[in-house]
Residue, then its C-alpha position, 0 to 999 in steps of 0.5 A: x538467526x541465520x545470515x540469510x534471516x539477519x540479512x533480510x531483517x537488516x534490509x527491511x529496517x533499512x527500507x523502512x527507515x528510508x521510506x517511513x513517510x511513504x510507507x505510512x501514507x501507503x498503508x493508510x491509503x490501502x485501508x481506506x481503499x478496502x473499506x471504500x471498495x467493499x461498500x461501493x461494490x456491495x451498494x452499486x454492483x449488489x454483490x455479496x460481502x465475500x465477493x466485495x471483500x475479495x475484490x477489495x483486497x486484491x485490487x487495492x494491493x495492486x494500487x498500493x504498490x502503484x501509489x508507493x512508486x508514484x509517491x517515491x517518484x513524486x517526492x524525489x522530483x518535487x522535493x528539490x523544487x519546493 
């Protein structure tokens, strides 16, 4: 294993250890969002499964990043108050 690869692995483990709860909630939210987006697009917009799937993957990934940032800010701000 190269030093670069080892550094990435070490950093990834650190990020995971420090953010387990946020990462798990983000993953669960994102999976649910995929399913909901596909269903809604197919029923409401009457688009094909492939188009719905494409939109359902791209848009929630952007939302997942947003949610992760929101969750980190929220927990940092409010864990001191409660």
